[in-house]
C-alpha positions, 0 to 999 in steps of 0.5 A: 016113518021108516027105519032110514028116517030114524037112522038119519034123525039119530045120526043128526042128534049124535053128530050135531049137524046134518053135514056130519050125519051125512058123513056118518051115513055115507049119503049126501047132505040133501038126502039127510035133510029130506029124510028128517023132513019126512020124519017130521011130517010123519011125527007131526012136530018139529024135531029141530030148531034152526039156530043160525047155521046150526041145529038145536033139538026141540023139546019134542025132538029130545023126547022122541030121541030118547025113545028112538035110542032105546029102539036102536039098543034093541036092534043092536042087541038083535044084531049081536045075537045074530053074530053070536048064533052065526059064529057059535059064540054064545058067551055075550053079555050086555050090560046097562049101568048107572054112571057112578059105576061106569068108570070104576067098579064095572070096568074092573069087574069086566077086566077080570072076567074078560082076561080069564074068558077069551070067548066072552063078548061084552056090550056096555052102555051107561044110562040113568036108572029109569032108562035101564029098568025099561031096557031090562024089562024089554030084554034089550040088555041082559043085566042092569045096574041101577041106583035104587031098589028096582021093585018093578014087574018083569025085573028080578033082583040078582044082588043089592047092597047099600053104602053110606054117602060121603063128603067130597072135599078139595084136597087143599081144603082145611078139612082135607087133612083132618080125619073122622066123620064130618057133620053136615049140620056144622058144615052147612053153617060155613061151607057152600055145596053142590046140589043136583038139579037144585035139590038132593034126592031126599028119599034115596039119601034118607036126608033130613028135609030141613038139612036138605033145605039148608044145604040147598040154600048154601048152594051156588052150583047145580050139576047134572051128574057125579063126574061133573060134580067131582070136577067142580069140587076140585075147581071151585072149592065147594063141597058135595055129598057123593055116593062112595063109588062116584067119590072114588072116581073123583079121587082117581081124577085127582084134586079131591078127597072124601071123608065119611059123614056123621049122618047116615045117608044111604045109596043103593046099588042093585043088579037086575035082569028080566029073568034069571032063568034066561041068563047064560052061565057066563053072565051069572058068573060075572054077576058073582064077580061084580057083587063080590067087588061091590061088597068089598067096596062097601065094607071099606067105606063102612069101616071108615065110618066105624073107625072115626 
C-alpha cells in the first residue's frame, strides 16, 4: 500500500462517495476506484460494502480508517512544522481535546491567547480520550485534553481537576424552576433518563452500581455524545447526567437548564503532553490560561452544590 491509496481511502471516508472523493483529490472517479481496489488487495479485506449506488464502510474498513486518520494527523503535523521552520514562526500549538471542552472552555482559552499573541498558530481537533492519549504518546500533538486521569507511560500530566456531574433538565420541566440539589434516588422512580451506549461510565462517575442499573432501566434513549444528549433532553423531556462543561454547552444552545446532584459523581479533566521539556513557552503559557479557566468553572459548580 502507498500514500496515494491511503489518501483516496481517507477522502472517500470523509466525502461518503467516490465521486466526491475524486472532486476533493482533483482526479477522475475511476482513478479513485482503482486506488481503493488496490488498497483492498494490499490490506486483504474489503473496505467498503456497495449498498445500491452508495458505499458503506465495513467494520474492518472503519477500524482501518481510525489508524489511517491518526497517521495523517502526524503528516499534517510534519507539514505544519516544515512551514514553521521555513517562515521562522515557531509559535505553533497543536491540541487534541475531548468533545466536552471543544465548543466552550477550549475556544474561550484559545481566543484569549490568540488575541494577545498574533504570532501563535493553533491546530485543534476533537477526539475521544484513548485516541488523544495515543496521539500525545506518538507526539502527533503538543497537548492533549482528556476526560480522565491519564496515567500512562510516555505521558506527563500538566494539570488535572475534577468537577461534580450535574443533571440536565428541559427548561419547561417542573424541576427547572426549583433550586437546590437533585436526588437521583428519588428521580429514578418517576423520570426517564438518557444513557450512553446503554450504560453509565460507573468507574469515572463513581456511581452506585445499583443506582446505575435502575437509571438504565428507566432509559428509552441512548446517545453517543454529550452535545447530542443536550439536544435530546430539550426535544424529548428526558433527563440526563452530564459533566458541567457539556452541561454549559447545552445551556448555551438553549432549551435546557442544569442543577447540581445530591450524589457525588466525579468528572476528571486532565491536560497531558508527551514531554514537558519539549513544549514551547507559548504552549506552557496557554496551559496556564486554560487551567485557570477550568478551575474557575469547577469552583462555580462546586459553589452551586454547597449553596443548595
